[in-house]
C-alpha positions in Angstrom: 54.3 -14.1 -15.3 51.3 -13.2 -17.2 50.6 -9.6 -16.0 54.6 -8.8 -16.9 54.8 -9.6 -20.1 51.0 -8.2 -20.9 52.2 -5.1 -19.2 55.8 -5.1 -21.6 53.8 -5.6 -24.6 51.2 -2.9 -23.5 53.8 -0.3 -22.9 56.1 -1.6 -26.4 52.4 -0.9 -28.6 52.0 2.7 -27.0 55.6 3.8 -28.1 55.8 2.1 -31.6 51.8 3.5 -31.8 52.7 7.0 -30.9 56.1 7.0 -33.1 54.0 5.6 -35.8 51.1 7.9 -35.6 53.5 11.7 -34.6 55.3 10.6 -37.7 52.1 10.3 -40.1 50.7 14.0 -38.8 54.4 15.3 -39.0 56.1 14.1 -41.9 54.2 11.9 -44.1 51.2 13.3 -45.0 50.8 13.7 -48.9 48.4 17.5 -48.6 48.1 17.5 -52.3 45.6 14.8 -51.3 44.5 15.8 -48.5 40.8 15.1 -48.7 41.9 11.2 -48.1 45.5 11.4 -47.0 43.7 13.4 -43.6 40.9 10.9 -42.7 42.8 8.3 -43.6 45.7 9.9 -40.3 42.8 10.5 -38.4 40.8 6.7 -38.9 44.9 5.3 -37.5 44.6 8.2 -34.9 41.1 6.4 -33.8 42.9 3.1 -33.9 46.0 3.5 -32.4 43.1 5.1 -29.2 41.6 2.2 -29.5 44.4 0.2 -28.8 45.5 2.1 -26.2 42.5 2.0 -24.4 42.9 -2.1 -25.2 46.1 -1.9 -23.2 44.5 0.4 -20.2 42.0 -2.1 -19.8 43.7 -5.8 -19.7 46.9 -3.7 -17.6 44.9 -4.2 -14.2 43.6 -8.2 -15.6 41.7 -9.7 -12.5 42.1 -13.5 -12.4 39.9 -14.2 -9.3 39.2 -16.8 -6.8 36.4 -18.7 -6.0 34.6 -16.6 -3.1 33.8 -18.0 0.0 30.2 -19.4 1.0 27.7 -16.9 0.8 25.3 -16.3 4.1 22.7 -19.2 5.3 20.0 -16.0 5.1 20.3 -15.0 1.3 17.2 -14.8 -0.3 17.2 -14.6 -4.0 14.6 -14.4 -6.5 15.1 -15.3 -10.0 13.7 -13.2 -12.7 12.8 -14.8 -16.5 12.3 -11.8 -18.9 9.9 -12.5 -21.5 7.7 -10.6 -24.3 6.9 -12.3 -27.2 9.2 -15.1 -27.0 7.8 -19.1 -27.4 6.2 -20.6 -24.3 8.1 -23.7 -24.3 11.9 -21.8 -24.0 10.1 -19.9 -21.3 8.9 -23.1 -19.5 12.6 -24.8 -20.2 14.0 -21.8 -18.5 12.1 -21.5 -15.8 12.0 -25.0 -14.6 15.4 -24.9 -15.0 15.6 -21.9 -12.7 13.1 -23.7 -10.2 15.8 -26.4 -9.7 18.8 -23.9 -8.9 20.6 -25.7 -5.6 20.1 -22.6 -3.6 16.7 -21.8 -2.0 15.0 -19.3 -3.8 11.8 -17.9 -5.4 11.5 -17.9 -9.3 9.4 -15.7 -11.6 8.6 -15.6 -14.9 8.4 -11.9 -15.8 5.7 -11.6 -18.5 5.6 -8.5 -20.5 3.6 -10.0 -23.2 0.7 -10.6 -20.5 0.1 -14.2 -21.9 -2.9 -15.9 -20.3 -1.3 -18.8 -21.1 2.2 -18.4 -20.0 0.3 -17.1 -16.7 -1.1 -20.8 -16.8 1.9 -22.4 -18.0 4.0 -20.8 -14.5 0.9 -21.3 -12.0 0.9 -25.3 -13.6 4.3 -25.4 -12.1 4.6 -23.6 -9.0 6.1 -20.9 -10.9 5.8 -17.1 -9.9 4.2 -14.8 -12.7 4.6 -11.1 -12.9 3.3 -8.8 -15.7 2.8 -4.9 -15.9 -0.1 -3.2 -13.6 -3.1 -2.6 -14.8 -2.7 1.2 -14.1 -0.5 1.2 -17.3 -1.4 2.9 -19.9 -0.6 3.2 -24.1 0.5 6.8 -23.4 2.9 5.8 -20.6 6.5 4.9 -21.2 6.9 1.3 -20.5 10.8 1.0 -21.3 11.1 -2.4 -23.1 12.9 -4.8 -20.8 14.0 -2.0 -18.0 10.5 -1.3 -17.3 9.9 -5.2 -16.6 11.9 -5.3 -14.2 11.2 -2.7 -11.9 7.9 -3.1 -12.3 9.5 -7.1 -11.1 11.6 -5.2 -8.6 8.6 -3.2 -6.8 6.5 -6.6 -6.6 9.2 -9.4 -5.0 10.7 -9.3 -1.7 14.6 -11.1 -2.4 17.5 -9.8 -1.3 19.4 -10.6 -4.2 17.9 -11.1 -7.9 19.5 -13.0 -10.3 18.4 -11.8 -14.0 18.2 -14.4 -16.9 17.1 -13.5 -20.6 14.4 -16.3 -21.6 16.7 -18.3 -23.1 19.7 -18.8 -20.6 19.3 -22.1 -19.1 21.2 -21.5 -15.7 23.2 -24.5 -13.9 21.9 -26.0 -10.8 25.0 -24.5 -8.7 25.5 -20.6 -10.1 23.5 -19.0 -7.0 26.4 -21.4 -5.0 28.8 -19.7 -6.9 28.7 -16.4 -7.0 26.3 -15.4 -4.2 29.5 -15.3 -1.7 30.7 -12.7 -3.4 28.2 -10.5 -1.9 29.5 -11.2 1.4 31.0 -7.8 0.6 28.8 -5.1 1.9 30.0 -3.1 -1.3 29.1 -5.4 -4.3 26.3 -4.9 -6.2 26.5 -6.8 -9.4 28.4 -10.3 -10.5 28.2 -10.6 -14.1 29.1 -14.3 -15.5 29.5 -15.0 -19.2 26.9 -15.7 -21.8 27.5 -18.7 -23.4 25.7 -20.0 -26.4 25.4 -23.5 -27.2 23.7 -23.4 -30.9 27.4 -21.6 -32.0 29.3 -24.1 -34.8 32.9 -24.1 -34.6 33.6 -22.2 -37.1 30.9 -19.5 -35.8 29.5 -17.8 -39.3 27.5 -15.5 -37.1 30.4 -14.0 -34.9 28.2 -14.7 -31.4 31.4 -15.9 -29.9 32.6 -12.8 -27.7 35.9 -14.9 -26.0 38.0 -11.2 -25.5 34.8 -9.9 -24.0 34.1 -12.6 -21.6 37.7 -13.0 -20.6 40.3 -10.5 -20.5 38.2 -7.5 -21.3 36.2 -8.1 -18.5 38.7 -9.2 -16.0 40.8 -6.2 -16.9 37.5 -4.1 -16.5 37.0 -5.9 -13.3 40.9 -5.1 -12.0 39.0 -1.2 -12.6 36.1 -2.2 -10.5 34.4 -1.4 -13.8 33.0 -4.8 -14.8 29.8 -4.0 -16.2 25.9 -5.6 -16.5 25.6 -7.5 -19.5 21.5 -7.9 -19.2 21.4 -11.5 -18.4 23.3 -14.1 -16.3 23.9 -11.5 -13.8 23.2 -11.1 -9.9 22.3 -7.9 -8.4 21.7 -6.4 -5.2 18.4 -5.7 -4.1 19.5 -2.7 -1.8 22.4 -1.3 -4.5 19.5 -1.0 -7.1 16.7 0.9 -5.0 19.3 3.1 -3.6 20.0 3.9 -7.3 16.1 4.3 -8.0 15.3 6.7 -5.4 19.0 9.2 -6.2 17.5 8.8 -9.6 13.9 10.0 -8.6 15.3 12.6 -6.2 17.9 13.6 -8.9 15.3 14.2 -11.4 12.0 15.8 -9.9 15.2 18.4 -8.1 16.2 19.1 -11.8 12.3 19.6 -12.8 12.0 21.9 -10.1 14.7 23.9 -10.2 14.1 24.8 -14.4 10.3 25.2 -13.2 11.4 28.2 -10.5 13.8 30.0 -13.1 10.9 29.7 -15.4 8.6 31.3 -13.2 10.9 34.0 -12.3 11.3 35.0 -15.8 7.9 35.0 -16.5 6.8 37.2 -13.6 9.5 39.8 -14.8 8.3 39.9 -18.0 4.7 40.3 -16.4 6.1 43.3 -15.0 6.2 45.7 -18.2 2.7 45.0 -18.3 0.4 48.7 -18.3 -2.1 46.5 -15.6 1.4 46.1 -13.6 1.6 49.8 -12.4 -1.5 48.6 -10.2 0.1 49.0 -7.0 -1.8 46.4 -5.8 -0.4 44.0 -9.1 2.5 45.3 -8.0 2.6 44.2 -4.1 1.1 40.8 -5.8 4.4 40.8 -7.8 6.6 41.0 -5.7 5.3 38.5 -3.0 5.5 35.3 -5.6 9.1 36.8 -6.7 10.0 36.8 -3.5 9.0 33.5 -2.5 10.0 32.1 -5.7 13.6 33.6 -4.9 13.4 32.0 -1.6 12.6 28.7 -3.1 15.6 28.9 -5.1 17.6 29.9 -1.9 16.3 26.5 -0.6 16.7 24.3 -3.1 20.4 25.3 -3.1 20.8 24.2 0.7 19.7 21.2 0.6 15.2 21.3 2.0 12.1 19.4 1.6 11.3 19.5 -2.8 7.5 18.6 -1.7 7.9 21.6 1.0 9.1 24.1 -1.6 6.6 23.4 -4.0 4.2 23.7 -1.5 5.3 27.2 0.2 5.6 28.6 -3.9 1.8 27.1 -4.6 0.3 28.8 -1.6 2.2 32.0 -2.1 0.6 32.1 -5.6 -3.1 30.9 -5.1 -3.2 33.9 -2.0 -1.8 36.2 -5.2 -4.5 34.9 -7.5 -6.9 35.5 -4.9 -6.6 38.7 -4.2 -6.5 39.7 -7.7 -8.9 37.3 -9.3 -11.8 39.8 -9.2 -9.9 42.4 -11.1 -11.0 43.0 -14.9 -7.9 42.8 -16.9 -8.0 42.3 -20.1 -5.3 40.5 -20.9 -6.2 37.3 -18.6 -8.1 35.9 -21.2 -5.7 35.5 -23.4 -3.1 34.2 -20.7 -5.5 31.9 -19.7 -6.1 30.2 -23.2 -2.0 30.2 -23.4 -1.9 28.1 -20.3 -4.7 26.0 -21.1 -2.6 25.1 -24.6 0.4 24.2 -22.6 1.6 20.5 -22.5 3.0 21.3 -18.8 4.2 18.0 -18.2 5.7 15.1 -19.3 6.8 11.6 -17.5 10.7 11.8 -18.2 13.3 8.5 -18.0 13.9 8.3 -14.3 9.9 7.9 -13.7 9.4 11.3 -12.7 6.7 14.0 -13.6 8.9 16.8 -15.1 8.4 20.3 -16.4 7.7 20.2 -20.1 10.6 21.5 -22.3 8.1 23.2 -24.2 5.8 24.4 -21.4 9.5 26.1 -20.2 10.5 28.4 -23.2 6.9 29.0 -23.6 6.6 30.7 -20.1 10.2 32.2 -20.9 9.6 33.9 -23.8 5.7 35.1 -23.5 4.7 38.5 -22.3 2.4 37.5 -19.9 -0.3 39.9 -18.1 0.2 39.8 -14.7 -2.6 37.5 -13.6 -1.6 35.5 -16.2 1.9 35.0 -15.0 0.6 34.2 -11.6 -1.5 31.3 -13.2 1.3 30.5 -15.5 3.4 29.7 -12.4 1.0 28.4 -10.5 -0.1 25.9 -13.5 3.3 24.4 -13.8 4.5 24.4 -10.5 0.9 21.7 -9.9 2.3 19.8 -12.8 5.6 19.0 -11.0 3.8 18.1 -7.2 6.5 15.7 -6.2 3.2 14.1 -4.7 2.1 13.1 -7.8 2.2 9.7 -8.7 -0.6 8.6 -10.9 1.3 9.5 -14.1 3.8 6.6 -14.1 6.0 4.1 -11.4 8.1 6.6 -9.8 11.0 4.7 -8.5 12.8 3.5 -12.0 16.1 1.1 -10.4 17.4 -0.1 -13.6 18.1 3.1 -16.0 15.6 3.9 -18.8 17.6 6.1 -20.6 18.3 3.2 -23.8 17.3 0.9 -26.0 19.6 -1.5 -23.2 19.4 -1.1 -19.4 22.8 -3.0 -18.4 25.4 -0.5 -19.2 24.0 2.3 -17.7 22.4 0.8 -14.5 26.5 -0.4 -14.0 27.4 2.6 -14.5 25.3 4.7 -12.3 26.0 2.2 -9.2 29.7 2.4 -10.1 29.2 6.5 -9.6 27.2 5.9 -6.1 30.2 4.0 -4.7 29.3 0.3 -5.2 31.3 -2.7 -6.5 30.9 -5.0 -9.5 32.8 -8.1 -9.9 32.9 -10.8 -12.7 32.8 -14.0 -12.5 35.1 -15.8 -14.9 33.1 -19.1 -15.7 29.9 -20.0 -17.3 26.9 -21.6 -15.2 24.5 -21.0 -18.3 23.7 -21.8 -21.8 21.6 -19.8 -23.8 20.9 -19.4 -27.7 22.9 -17.0 -30.1 20.2 -15.9 -33.4 20.6 -17.9 -36.6 20.3 -15.7 -39.2 21.7 -12.8 -40.8 18.7 -10.6 -39.7 18.6 -11.1 -36.6 22.0 -10.9 -35.9 22.4 -7.6 -37.3 19.1 -6.6 -35.3 20.8 -7.4 -32.0 23.9 -5.8 -32.7 22.3 -2.6 -33.7 20.5 -2.4 -31.0 23.4 -3.1 -28.6 25.5 -0.4 -30.6 21.5 2.1 -30.7 21.8 1.6 -26.6 25.7 2.1 -26.2 25.3 5.2 -28.1 22.6 6.3 -26.1 24.3 6.4 -22.9 27.2 8.1 -24.5 25.4 11.1 -25.5 23.3 11.1 -22.5 25.7 10.7 -19.7 29.1 10.3 -21.2 31.2 8.9 -18.4 34.0 11.1 -19.3 32.5 13.8 -17.1 29.9 11.3 -14.6 30.9 12.4 -11.0 31.5 9.8 -8.6 33.5 7.4 -11.4 37.2 6.6 -10.5 39.3 7.7 -13.8 40.0 4.3 -14.1 35.9 3.5 -14.7 35.3 6.5 -16.8 38.1 4.9 -19.5 36.5 1.4 -18.7 33.2 2.5 -20.0 34.4 5.3 -22.5 36.7 2.1 -24.5 33.4 0.6 -24.8 31.2 3.4 -26.7 34.0 4.6 -28.4 34.5 1.3 -29.6 31.3 1.5 -31.6 32.3 4.8 -34.3 35.7 1.9 -35.4 32.2 2.0 -38.4 33.4 5.1 -39.8 37.4 4.1 -39.2 36.3 1.5 -41.6 34.8 3.3 -44.9 38.3 5.0 -44.9 40.3 2.0 -44.5 38.4 0.3 -47.8 38.6 4.0 -49.6 42.3 4.0 -49.3 43.6 2.0 -51.0 40.5 1.3 -54.1 42.2 5.0 -54.2 45.3 4.7 -55.0 44.7 1.1 -57.5 42.4 3.0 -59.3 43.8 6.9 -59.7 47.0 6.2 -58.2 46.7 9.0 -55.3 48.6 7.4 -52.5 47.5 9.4 -49.3 51.2 9.0 -47.7 54.3 11.3 -49.5 55.8 7.9 -50.1 56.1 4.6 -49.0 59.8 5.1 -48.4 62.0 2.7 -45.8 60.4 5.4 -43.3 57.0 4.3 -43.2 57.9 0.9 -43.0 60.4 0.9 -40.2 57.7 2.1 -38.2 54.7 0.9 -39.9 55.6 -3.4 -39.5 57.1 -3.2 -35.8 53.8 -1.3 -34.3 51.3 -3.7 -36.5 53.4 -7.0 -35.3 53.3 -5.5 -31.5 49.8 -4.9 -31.7 48.8 -8.1 -32.7 50.9 -9.8 -30.0 49.1 -7.8 -27.6 46.0 -9.4 -28.4 47.5 -12.7 -28.7 49.4 -12.2 -25.1 46.3 -10.7 -23.3 44.0 -13.4 -24.7 46.3 -16.8 -24.1 45.8 -17.6 -27.3 41.8 -17.0 -27.8 40.5 -17.0 -31.3 39.6 -13.2 -32.7 39.7 -13.7 -36.3 36.1 -13.7 -36.7 36.2 -10.8 -34.3 38.2 -9.0 -36.5 36.2 -9.2 -39.6 32.9 -8.3 -38.2 34.7 -5.3 -36.6 35.3 -3.8 -40.3 32.7 -6.1 -42.1 29.9 -4.5 -40.2 30.9 -0.9 -40.6 27.2 0.3 -41.8 25.8 -1.0 -38.6 27.7 1.2 -36.2 27.5 4.2 -38.3 23.6 3.7 -38.0 23.8 3.3 -34.8 25.8 6.7 -33.9 23.0 8.6 -36.5 20.4 6.9 -35.2 21.4 7.2 -31.5 22.1 10.5 -32.3 18.9 11.8 -33.5 16.7 10.2 -30.6 18.7 12.0 -27.9 18.6 15.3 -30.1 15.7 15.5 -31.7 13.9 12.7 -30.2 13.3 10.5 -33.2 12.3 7.0 -31.2 14.5 4.4 -31.7 12.0 0.9 -31.0 12.5 -2.2 -29.4 13.3 -5.9 -31.0 13.5 -8.9 -29.1 16.2 -10.8 -30.5 14.2 -14.0 -32.0 15.4 -16.9 -30.6 14.7 -19.5 -33.9 15.7 -18.5 -37.6 13.4 -16.4 -39.2 12.2 -17.5 -42.4 13.0 -15.7 -45.9 16.0 -16.9 -47.9 18.9 -15.7 -48.1 19.4 -11.8 -47.3 21.8 -10.7 -49.7 19.5 -7.1 -49.7 20.6 -6.7 -46.3 24.4 -6.5 -47.2 24.3 -4.6 -50.0 26.7 -1.7 -49.3 29.3 -4.3 -48.3 28.8 -5.7 -51.5 29.4 -2.6 -53.4 32.0 -1.8 -51.7 33.3 -5.9 -51.9 33.0 -5.4 -56.1 34.6 -1.5 -56.1 38.0 -3.7 -53.8 37.8 -6.1 -57.4 37.7 -3.6 -59.6 40.6 -1.4 -57.8 42.5 -4.9 -58.0 42.0 -4.9 -61.4 42.6 -1.6 -61.9 45.8 -1.5 -60.3 47.3 -5.0 -61.7 46.8 -3.1 -65.0 48.3 0.6 -63.9 51.3 -1.5 -63.4 51.8 -3.4 -66.2 51.1 -0.5 -69.0 53.4 1.9 -66.5 51.2 4.0 -65.1 52.0 3.0 -61.5 55.2 2.1 -59.3 55.9 -1.1 -57.9 55.5 -1.0 -54.1 53.2 1.4 -53.9 50.8 -1.5 -56.0 52.1 -4.9 -54.0 51.7 -2.7 -51.1 47.7 -2.0 -51.5 47.0 -5.1 -53.2 47.6 -7.0 -49.9 45.6 -3.8 -48.6 42.3 -5.2 -51.4 43.1 -8.9 -50.6 43.1 -8.5 -46.7 40.2 -6.6 -46.9 37.8 -9.3 -49.7 39.1 -11.8 -47.2 37.6 -9.7 -44.3 34.5 -9.3 -46.3 34.0 -12.7 -47.0 32.6 -13.7 -44.0 29.2 -12.0 -44.8 28.9 -14.6 -47.7 29.3 -17.5 -45.3 26.4 -15.6 -42.6 24.2 -15.4 -45.8 24.0 -18.8 -46.7 24.0 -20.3 -43.0 21.1 -22.5 -42.6 21.0 -22.8 -38.5 23.6 -25.5 -36.3 21.2 -27.7 -34.5 24.6 -28.9 -31.3 25.4 -32.7 -30.3 24.3 -31.3 -26.9 23.5 -29.0 -24.6 27.2 -29.1 -22.2 29.2 -25.7 -21.9 32.1 -26.0 -24.7 35.4 -24.9 -23.4 35.7 -21.4 -25.0 34.0 -18.5 -23.2 31.0 -16.7 -25.8 28.7 -14.2 -25.8 26.9 -11.9 -27.8 30.0 -9.7 -29.3 30.5 -6.2 -29.0 32.8 -3.7 -31.5 35.0 -3.5 -28.2 36.2 -6.7 -28.5 35.9 -6.6 -32.5 37.6 -3.4 -32.6 40.5 -4.3 -30.4 42.1 -6.8 -33.7 42.2 -4.0 -35.9 44.5 -0.6 -36.1 
């Protein structure tokens, strides 16, 4: 019955929303003030798409029954990831993990390589893993993803329970989740993240009952519930398949680029004076034929190592034939080759052709021998037999500062299934100060936007359209910061300047807008079964600078290679007093709203604005100020000490804009 009412309200919301937004575009724009009218209707369109994606999510909301008993012979490794968290905190989690009833091995994955952490682990009979000494500072470590990938190569459990350093598991966590893996296609079981240090009023917005509830349950209905970084069980076989497929694909792409650049270099070498020599021409013909043959073999699925080996051998033969000849341009070409950065370790752990080397090979006018040497050098740099540069297999995705979503999306693209188990089975710690919270939210947002820009789910092969839209809806939600700026600006502009972005606040406006807003809020009420979402709605707007920064910095990272870095979320309150400077943009907006409110009332009293427009925008400003007021409480928040460590009734976890944005239109 709940699904029936939810779907009915989804249909009503879409109908009323499309009716309102279409009317806004076609009949209500004030073109004389297009510079605010158009951004506002674009923001409203964005929010309509957002609520439609939410409606699609809860359309197939899945309420799972307890799974059957797990296979008795299932072997499990419990991974506790840590870098610089307090030793006692990590040990507390590790000891709780050791007490999990299902037979298993417990491992502390210490990326900080701390001797004292190793001693504590050994003293309590807990496994300890850190990075190999083979890793050097110039090699990519990939933060938490690299830590987990390293541990995968050193352990043997059939299933992996992944826990953050502060997530204390309950003894029956495996008993209640391993049964899902009776389905051989299940690769992931995600459970909620619950924080015990969050007060009832949740001033930092750590609670996410809508996400760890209807949203994940809805995604589960589309087989798109995704990995959230902790409190999840994964099948080793699925991860290893993912790593191997990623390695092969990255290597194939690198070989393809190298062969294309090699063919271009050889063609350009034909224009040199030395190419008129019959012997030189013959050698270029043979290498070019070998390159063309290799490209055809690549398309037919031949062995990558054999392809590169045969081309390198042909190049070696040609070089030996010509090396005794005296070509005047050879020395300059050899210097160019020596200056090239031929290869780098890519995001999949594969040694790939450096883009600069490919560009320079393609652009430069080579001598014949120089061209052959450049082909040889680049093919040698990507030889698939070389494994010393980095860990060759990277099962967990390393394309963003968060490893979870991209890994789950790739698993789904390979045909694996996921499960969302709606039961609190671990208790953790949320940020206890505003600075830490903002750092955490920024990292999540940056990671999500990196995935969108690098592996847009809408164009990923292997995903169903439902899965594509479920992933895209999460990524779409992080664009809310741009819409928030417009929502703040519109009432300020009207109250101070008297410029209305709509043609008029007529009956037609209200008869379309009010029903849509009412049904929209009703949708979240029904889908959430009364779950409180007000705090999420506040942070959807109040953290607009964070969401905008995440989009711009992720774009600069993906398009221009600027690093983002990875910051571990502190598990204790950070010193430094009230952080008013952290919310300077929001303070400026609040002051502008307050000034606009006074200006609007003044303009009304002196007859410079009409009453209805002033009333509507005054109410809008008041709402915005109430939304921003949550940050005052956040700045002054002193932390919370729970009375006990037991799980509460509400499902909570690290809140994402997908939840927050679901409340705002």
